[in-house]
mmCIF file of the C-alpha atoms, coordinates in Angstrom:
data_MODEL
# 
_entry.id   MODEL 
# 
loop_
_atom_site.group_PDB 
_atom_site.id 
_atom_site.type_symbol 
_atom_site.label_atom_id 
_atom_site.label_alt_id 
_atom_site.label_comp_id 
_atom_site.label_asym_id 
_atom_site.label_entity_id 
_atom_site.label_seq_id 
_atom_site.pdbx_PDB_ins_code 
_atom_site.Cartn_x 
_atom_site.Cartn_y 
_atom_site.Cartn_z 
_atom_site.occupancy 
_atom_site.B_iso_or_equiv 
_atom_site.pdbx_formal_charge 
_atom_site.auth_seq_id 
_atom_site.auth_comp_id 
_atom_site.auth_asym_id 
_atom_site.auth_atom_id 
_atom_site.pdbx_PDB_model_num 
ATOM 1   C CA . MET A 1 1   ? 0.000   0.000   0.000   1.00 0.00 ? 1   MET A CA 1 
ATOM 2   C CA . ASP A 1 2   ? 3.015   2.271   0.268   1.00 0.00 ? 2   ASP A CA 1 
ATOM 3   C CA . ARG A 1 3   ? 3.367   3.563   -3.301  1.00 0.00 ? 3   ARG A CA 1 
ATOM 4   C CA . PRO A 1 4   ? 4.062   7.230   -4.139  1.00 0.00 ? 4   PRO A CA 1 
ATOM 5   C CA . ALA A 1 5   ? 1.469   7.588   -6.910  1.00 0.00 ? 5   ALA A CA 1 
ATOM 6   C CA . PHE A 1 6   ? -1.131  5.741   -4.836  1.00 0.00 ? 6   PHE A CA 1 
ATOM 7   C CA . ASP A 1 7   ? -0.429  8.042   -1.866  1.00 0.00 ? 7   ASP A CA 1 
ATOM 8   C CA . LYS A 1 8   ? -0.991  11.092  -4.101  1.00 0.00 ? 8   LYS A CA 1 
ATOM 9   C CA . LEU A 1 9   ? -4.263  9.596   -5.329  1.00 0.00 ? 9   LEU A CA 1 
ATOM 10  C CA . GLN A 1 10  ? -5.374  8.902   -1.742  1.00 0.00 ? 10  GLN A CA 1 
ATOM 11  C CA . ALA A 1 11  ? -4.579  12.485  -0.710  1.00 0.00 ? 11  ALA A CA 1 
ATOM 12  C CA . ALA A 1 12  ? -6.487  13.925  -3.687  1.00 0.00 ? 12  ALA A CA 1 
ATOM 13  C CA . ILE A 1 13  ? -9.504  11.735  -2.895  1.00 0.00 ? 13  ILE A CA 1 
ATOM 14  C CA . PHE A 1 14  ? -9.602  12.789  0.735   1.00 0.00 ? 14  PHE A CA 1 
ATOM 15  C CA . GLN A 1 15  ? -9.260  16.451  -0.301  1.00 0.00 ? 15  GLN A CA 1 
ATOM 16  C CA . GLY A 1 16  ? -12.349 15.977  -2.471  1.00 0.00 ? 16  GLY A CA 1 
ATOM 17  C CA . ARG A 1 17  ? -10.560 16.740  -5.745  1.00 0.00 ? 17  ARG A CA 1 
ATOM 18  C CA . ILE A 1 18  ? -11.277 13.316  -7.306  1.00 0.00 ? 18  ILE A CA 1 
ATOM 19  C CA . HIS A 1 19  ? -14.776 11.937  -7.766  1.00 0.00 ? 19  HIS A CA 1 
ATOM 20  C CA . THR A 1 20  ? -14.126 8.959   -10.058 1.00 0.00 ? 20  THR A CA 1 
ATOM 21  C CA . VAL A 1 21  ? -11.320 6.405   -10.101 1.00 0.00 ? 21  VAL A CA 1 
ATOM 22  C CA . ILE A 1 22  ? -10.943 4.168   -13.118 1.00 0.00 ? 22  ILE A CA 1 
ATOM 23  C CA . VAL A 1 23  ? -8.778  1.083   -12.603 1.00 0.00 ? 23  VAL A CA 1 
ATOM 24  C CA . TRP A 1 24  ? -7.613  -1.479  -15.117 1.00 0.00 ? 24  TRP A CA 1 
ATOM 25  C CA . ARG A 1 25  ? -8.500  -4.332  -12.760 1.00 0.00 ? 25  ARG A CA 1 
ATOM 26  C CA . LEU A 1 26  ? -9.711  -4.136  -9.203  1.00 0.00 ? 26  LEU A CA 1 
ATOM 27  C CA . ASP A 1 27  ? -6.846  -6.291  -7.915  1.00 0.00 ? 27  ASP A CA 1 
ATOM 28  C CA . ARG A 1 28  ? -4.403  -3.577  -9.063  1.00 0.00 ? 28  ARG A CA 1 
ATOM 29  C CA . LEU A 1 29  ? -5.513  -1.452  -6.100  1.00 0.00 ? 29  LEU A CA 1 
ATOM 30  C CA . SER A 1 30  ? -3.892  -3.768  -3.580  1.00 0.00 ? 30  SER A CA 1 
ATOM 31  C CA . ARG A 1 31  ? -2.120  -7.110  -3.249  1.00 0.00 ? 31  ARG A CA 1 
ATOM 32  C CA . SER A 1 32  ? -3.863  -7.747  0.054   1.00 0.00 ? 32  SER A CA 1 
ATOM 33  C CA . LEU A 1 33  ? -7.520  -8.701  0.308   1.00 0.00 ? 33  LEU A CA 1 
ATOM 34  C CA . ARG A 1 34  ? -8.012  -6.731  3.534   1.00 0.00 ? 34  ARG A CA 1 
ATOM 35  C CA . ASP A 1 35  ? -6.221  -3.618  2.276   1.00 0.00 ? 35  ASP A CA 1 
ATOM 36  C CA . GLY A 1 36  ? -8.082  -3.687  -1.033  1.00 0.00 ? 36  GLY A CA 1 
ATOM 37  C CA . ILE A 1 37  ? -11.485 -3.930  0.605   1.00 0.00 ? 37  ILE A CA 1 
ATOM 38  C CA . ASN A 1 38  ? -10.577 -1.224  3.126   1.00 0.00 ? 38  ASN A CA 1 
ATOM 39  C CA . VAL A 1 39  ? -9.424  1.176   0.395   1.00 0.00 ? 39  VAL A CA 1 
ATOM 40  C CA . LEU A 1 40  ? -12.476 0.447   -1.712  1.00 0.00 ? 40  LEU A CA 1 
ATOM 41  C CA . CYS A 1 41  ? -14.835 1.011   1.247   1.00 0.00 ? 41  CYS A CA 1 
ATOM 42  C CA . GLN A 1 42  ? -13.061 4.238   2.242   1.00 0.00 ? 42  GLN A CA 1 
ATOM 43  C CA . TRP A 1 43  ? -13.304 5.572   -1.280  1.00 0.00 ? 43  TRP A CA 1 
ATOM 44  C CA . LEU A 1 44  ? -16.956 4.602   -1.626  1.00 0.00 ? 44  LEU A CA 1 
ATOM 45  C CA . GLU A 1 45  ? -17.713 6.268   1.736   1.00 0.00 ? 45  GLU A CA 1 
ATOM 46  C CA . GLN A 1 46  ? -16.063 9.424   0.364   1.00 0.00 ? 46  GLN A CA 1 
ATOM 47  C CA . GLY A 1 47  ? -18.520 9.285   -2.532  1.00 0.00 ? 47  GLY A CA 1 
ATOM 48  C CA . VAL A 1 48  ? -15.917 8.247   -5.097  1.00 0.00 ? 48  VAL A CA 1 
ATOM 49  C CA . ARG A 1 49  ? -17.181 6.236   -8.048  1.00 0.00 ? 49  ARG A CA 1 
ATOM 50  C CA . ILE A 1 50  ? -14.858 3.303   -8.844  1.00 0.00 ? 50  ILE A CA 1 
ATOM 51  C CA . ILE A 1 51  ? -14.931 1.669   -12.253 1.00 0.00 ? 51  ILE A CA 1 
ATOM 52  C CA . SER A 1 52  ? -12.964 -1.381  -13.396 1.00 0.00 ? 52  SER A CA 1 
ATOM 53  C CA . VAL A 1 53  ? -12.251 -1.330  -17.126 1.00 0.00 ? 53  VAL A CA 1 
ATOM 54  C CA . THR A 1 54  ? -11.460 -4.989  -17.810 1.00 0.00 ? 54  THR A CA 1 
ATOM 55  C CA . GLN A 1 55  ? -14.133 -6.307  -15.458 1.00 0.00 ? 55  GLN A CA 1 
ATOM 56  C CA . GLN A 1 56  ? -16.666 -3.774  -16.825 1.00 0.00 ? 56  GLN A CA 1 
ATOM 57  C CA . LEU A 1 57  ? -17.977 -3.081  -13.346 1.00 0.00 ? 57  LEU A CA 1 
ATOM 58  C CA . ASP A 1 58  ? -19.013 0.029   -11.474 1.00 0.00 ? 58  ASP A CA 1 
ATOM 59  C CA . PHE A 1 59  ? -18.477 -0.485  -7.753  1.00 0.00 ? 59  PHE A CA 1 
ATOM 60  C CA . SER A 1 60  ? -20.755 2.293   -6.529  1.00 0.00 ? 60  SER A CA 1 
ATOM 61  C CA . GLY A 1 61  ? -23.373 1.327   -3.968  1.00 0.00 ? 61  GLY A CA 1 
ATOM 62  C CA . PRO A 1 62  ? -23.843 -1.773  -1.801  1.00 0.00 ? 62  PRO A CA 1 
ATOM 63  C CA . THR A 1 63  ? -24.054 -4.164  -4.748  1.00 0.00 ? 63  THR A CA 1 
ATOM 64  C CA . GLY A 1 64  ? -20.764 -2.835  -6.085  1.00 0.00 ? 64  GLY A CA 1 
ATOM 65  C CA . GLN A 1 65  ? -19.135 -3.324  -2.674  1.00 0.00 ? 65  GLN A CA 1 
ATOM 66  C CA . LEU A 1 66  ? -20.348 -6.928  -2.555  1.00 0.00 ? 66  LEU A CA 1 
ATOM 67  C CA . ILE A 1 67  ? -19.019 -7.648  -6.038  1.00 0.00 ? 67  ILE A CA 1 
ATOM 68  C CA . ALA A 1 68  ? -15.688 -5.994  -5.172  1.00 0.00 ? 68  ALA A CA 1 
ATOM 69  C CA . SER A 1 69  ? -15.346 -8.136  -2.044  1.00 0.00 ? 69  SER A CA 1 
ATOM 70  C CA . VAL A 1 70  ? -15.900 -11.299 -4.060  1.00 0.00 ? 70  VAL A CA 1 
ATOM 71  C CA . LEU A 1 71  ? -13.415 -10.202 -6.734  1.00 0.00 ? 71  LEU A CA 1 
ATOM 72  C CA . PHE A 1 72  ? -10.768 -9.372  -4.106  1.00 0.00 ? 72  PHE A CA 1 
ATOM 73  C CA . ALA A 1 73  ? -11.275 -12.799 -2.523  1.00 0.00 ? 73  ALA A CA 1 
ATOM 74  C CA . VAL A 1 74  ? -10.868 -14.515 -5.903  1.00 0.00 ? 74  VAL A CA 1 
ATOM 75  C CA . ALA A 1 75  ? -7.724  -12.463 -6.621  1.00 0.00 ? 75  ALA A CA 1 
ATOM 76  C CA . ALA A 1 76  ? -6.260  -13.463 -3.242  1.00 0.00 ? 76  ALA A CA 1 
ATOM 77  C CA . MET A 1 77  ? -6.961  -17.144 -3.981  1.00 0.00 ? 77  MET A CA 1 
ATOM 78  C CA . GLU A 1 78  ? -5.319  -16.838 -7.406  1.00 0.00 ? 78  GLU A CA 1 
ATOM 79  C CA . ARG A 1 79  ? -2.253  -15.197 -5.877  1.00 0.00 ? 79  ARG A CA 1 
ATOM 80  C CA . GLU A 1 80  ? -1.937  -17.932 -3.236  1.00 0.00 ? 80  GLU A CA 1 
ATOM 81  C CA . SER A 1 81  ? -2.349  -20.615 -5.908  1.00 0.00 ? 81  SER A CA 1 
ATOM 82  C CA . LEU A 1 82  ? 0.403   -18.992 -7.970  1.00 0.00 ? 82  LEU A CA 1 
ATOM 83  C CA . ARG A 1 83  ? 2.701   -18.946 -4.917  1.00 0.00 ? 83  ARG A CA 1 
ATOM 84  C CA . GLU A 1 84  ? 2.056   -22.628 -4.226  1.00 0.00 ? 84  GLU A CA 1 
ATOM 85  C CA . ASN A 1 85  ? 2.658   -23.589 -7.859  1.00 0.00 ? 85  ASN A CA 1 
ATOM 86  C CA . THR A 1 86  ? 5.901   -21.587 -7.894  1.00 0.00 ? 86  THR A CA 1 
ATOM 87  C CA . ARG A 1 87  ? 7.129   -23.312 -4.718  1.00 0.00 ? 87  ARG A CA 1 
ATOM 88  C CA . ARG A 1 88  ? 6.266   -26.732 -6.153  1.00 0.00 ? 88  ARG A CA 1 
ATOM 89  C CA . GLY A 1 89  ? 8.015   -25.911 -9.418  1.00 0.00 ? 89  GLY A CA 1 
ATOM 90  C CA . LEU A 1 90  ? 11.168  -24.724 -7.640  1.00 0.00 ? 90  LEU A CA 1 
ATOM 91  C CA . ALA A 1 91  ? 11.211  -27.829 -5.447  1.00 0.00 ? 91  ALA A CA 1 
ATOM 92  C CA . ALA A 1 92  ? 10.802  -30.086 -8.498  1.00 0.00 ? 92  ALA A CA 1 
ATOM 93  C CA . ALA A 1 93  ? 13.594  -28.260 -10.335 1.00 0.00 ? 93  ALA A CA 1 
ATOM 94  C CA . LYS A 1 94  ? 15.927  -28.642 -7.345  1.00 0.00 ? 94  LYS A CA 1 
ATOM 95  C CA . GLN A 1 95  ? 15.080  -32.326 -7.144  1.00 0.00 ? 95  GLN A CA 1 
ATOM 96  C CA . ARG A 1 96  ? 16.028  -32.702 -10.825 1.00 0.00 ? 96  ARG A CA 1 
ATOM 97  C CA . GLY A 1 97  ? 19.353  -31.040 -10.064 1.00 0.00 ? 97  GLY A CA 1 
ATOM 98  C CA . VAL A 1 98  ? 18.649  -27.751 -11.798 1.00 0.00 ? 98  VAL A CA 1 
ATOM 99  C CA . LYS A 1 99  ? 20.858  -24.998 -10.434 1.00 0.00 ? 99  LYS A CA 1 
ATOM 100 C CA . LEU A 1 100 ? 18.712  -22.026 -9.516  1.00 0.00 ? 100 LEU A CA 1 
ATOM 101 C CA . GLY A 1 101 ? 19.859  -18.450 -9.164  1.00 0.00 ? 101 GLY A CA 1 
ATOM 102 C CA . LYS A 1 102 ? 22.110  -16.066 -10.961 1.00 0.00 ? 102 LYS A CA 1 
ATOM 103 C CA . ARG A 1 103 ? 24.565  -17.579 -13.416 1.00 0.00 ? 103 ARG A CA 1 
ATOM 104 C CA . PRO A 1 104 ? 28.175  -17.007 -12.302 1.00 0.00 ? 104 PRO A CA 1 
ATOM 105 C CA . ARG A 1 105 ? 30.298  -14.571 -14.308 1.00 0.00 ? 105 ARG A CA 1 
ATOM 106 C CA . LEU A 1 106 ? 33.630  -15.803 -12.979 1.00 0.00 ? 106 LEU A CA 1 
ATOM 107 C CA . PHE A 1 107 ? 34.985  -19.271 -13.688 1.00 0.00 ? 107 PHE A CA 1 
ATOM 108 C CA . ILE A 1 108 ? 37.978  -21.197 -12.417 1.00 0.00 ? 108 ILE A CA 1 
ATOM 109 C CA . GLU A 1 109 ? 39.375  -21.241 -15.971 1.00 0.00 ? 109 GLU A CA 1 
ATOM 110 C CA . ASP A 1 110 ? 39.796  -17.454 -15.695 1.00 0.00 ? 110 ASP A CA 1 
ATOM 111 C CA . ILE A 1 111 ? 41.554  -17.672 -12.336 1.00 0.00 ? 111 ILE A CA 1 
ATOM 112 C CA . GLU A 1 112 ? 43.869  -20.661 -12.707 1.00 0.00 ? 112 GLU A CA 1 
ATOM 113 C CA . PRO A 1 113 ? 46.369  -19.152 -15.203 1.00 0.00 ? 113 PRO A CA 1 
ATOM 114 C CA . LEU A 1 114 ? 46.733  -16.038 -13.043 1.00 0.00 ? 114 LEU A CA 1 
ATOM 115 C CA . LEU A 1 115 ? 47.333  -18.141 -9.925  1.00 0.00 ? 115 LEU A CA 1 
ATOM 116 C CA . LYS A 1 116 ? 50.048  -20.074 -11.754 1.00 0.00 ? 116 LYS A CA 1 
ATOM 117 C CA . GLN A 1 117 ? 51.707  -16.773 -12.690 1.00 0.00 ? 117 GLN A CA 1 
ATOM 118 C CA . GLY A 1 118 ? 52.054  -16.164 -8.960  1.00 0.00 ? 118 GLY A CA 1 
ATOM 119 C CA . LEU A 1 119 ? 49.538  -13.355 -8.610  1.00 0.00 ? 119 LEU A CA 1 
ATOM 120 C CA . SER A 1 120 ? 47.857  -12.894 -5.239  1.00 0.00 ? 120 SER A CA 1 
ATOM 121 C CA . VAL A 1 121 ? 44.110  -13.163 -4.783  1.00 0.00 ? 121 VAL A CA 1 
ATOM 122 C CA . SER A 1 122 ? 43.898  -9.362  -4.444  1.00 0.00 ? 122 SER A CA 1 
ATOM 123 C CA . GLN A 1 123 ? 45.832  -8.856  -7.689  1.00 0.00 ? 123 GLN A CA 1 
ATOM 124 C CA . ILE A 1 124 ? 43.649  -11.383 -9.508  1.00 0.00 ? 124 ILE A CA 1 
ATOM 125 C CA . ALA A 1 125 ? 40.495  -9.689  -8.209  1.00 0.00 ? 125 ALA A CA 1 
ATOM 126 C CA . GLN A 1 126 ? 41.756  -6.318  -9.374  1.00 0.00 ? 126 GLN A CA 1 
ATOM 127 C CA . ARG A 1 127 ? 42.744  -7.634  -12.800 1.00 0.00 ? 127 ARG A CA 1 
ATOM 128 C CA . LEU A 1 128 ? 39.419  -9.449  -13.330 1.00 0.00 ? 128 LEU A CA 1 
ATOM 129 C CA . GLY A 1 129 ? 37.329  -6.633  -11.865 1.00 0.00 ? 129 GLY A CA 1 
ATOM 130 C CA . CYS A 1 130 ? 35.736  -8.764  -9.180  1.00 0.00 ? 130 CYS A CA 1 
ATOM 131 C CA . THR A 1 131 ? 35.915  -9.266  -5.437  1.00 0.00 ? 131 THR A CA 1 
ATOM 132 C CA . ARG A 1 132 ? 38.158  -11.608 -3.481  1.00 0.00 ? 132 ARG A CA 1 
ATOM 133 C CA . PRO A 1 133 ? 35.164  -13.643 -2.248  1.00 0.00 ? 133 PRO A CA 1 
ATOM 134 C CA . ALA A 1 134 ? 34.087  -14.132 -5.879  1.00 0.00 ? 134 ALA A CA 1 
ATOM 135 C CA . ILE A 1 135 ? 37.418  -15.819 -6.567  1.00 0.00 ? 135 ILE A CA 1 
ATOM 136 C CA . TYR A 1 136 ? 37.092  -18.115 -3.556  1.00 0.00 ? 136 TYR A CA 1 
ATOM 137 C CA . ASN A 1 137 ? 33.480  -18.904 -4.552  1.00 0.00 ? 137 ASN A CA 1 
ATOM 138 C CA . ALA A 1 138 ? 34.564  -19.871 -8.070  1.00 0.00 ? 138 ALA A CA 1 
ATOM 139 C CA . ALA A 1 139 ? 37.031  -22.363 -6.610  1.00 0.00 ? 139 ALA A CA 1 
ATOM 140 C CA . LYS A 1 140 ? 34.436  -23.647 -4.160  1.00 0.00 ? 140 LYS A CA 1 
ATOM 141 C CA . ARG A 1 141 ? 31.909  -24.253 -6.984  1.00 0.00 ? 141 ARG A CA 1 
ATOM 142 C CA . VAL A 1 142 ? 34.285  -26.752 -8.613  1.00 0.00 ? 142 VAL A CA 1 
ATOM 143 C CA . GLY A 1 143 ? 35.231  -28.338 -5.277  1.00 0.00 ? 143 GLY A CA 1 
ATOM 144 C CA . THR A 1 144 ? 38.828  -27.166 -4.993  1.00 0.00 ? 144 THR A CA 1 
ATOM 145 C CA . THR A 1 145 ? 40.925  -24.565 -3.180  1.00 0.00 ? 145 THR A CA 1 
ATOM 146 C CA . LEU A 1 146 ? 43.202  -21.885 -4.524  1.00 0.00 ? 146 LEU A CA 1 
ATOM 147 C CA . GLN A 1 147 ? 46.190  -23.610 -2.883  1.00 0.00 ? 147 GLN A CA 1 
ATOM 148 C CA . ALA A 1 148 ? 45.404  -26.826 -4.736  1.00 0.00 ? 148 ALA A CA 1 
ATOM 149 C CA . LEU A 1 149 ? 45.189  -24.934 -8.018  1.00 0.00 ? 149 LEU A CA 1 
ATOM 150 C CA . ARG A 1 150 ? 48.542  -23.235 -7.448  1.00 0.00 ? 150 ARG A CA 1 
ATOM 151 C CA . ALA A 1 151 ? 50.168  -26.577 -6.683  1.00 0.00 ? 151 ALA A CA 1 
ATOM 152 C CA . SER A 1 152 ? 48.755  -28.359 -9.762  1.00 0.00 ? 152 SER A CA 1 
# 
């Protein structure tokens, strides 16, 4: 609910400068069922007419409030279903051995020749434009240490 443009809209509504709010979809007002219903009720109590373009609904009056409540509840269920499906998909991917997350930019093949030239970790980091921990992490990803690479 803490969005700059939304805060400006709220202020303008409570100052009486706005009498109609047109939204693309009602669930764009809020991600939370409770917050969405509260905002909608506050606006309707202020006499603001709320219209949803894609749902082709006018939420003025008690019938509009009832419809809005149902739509918010459906949106909350959809969001929760999406979260559950995402969690299941991530768990299945991990079980298949898929590596999740950002793809590394630094590889041991970049580091090894510099180590063999006798450069320190700080010098390698400076030359490659990365951090010292990034160098250690690259070695860790392949299951080795920098000392082992120097010795090989």
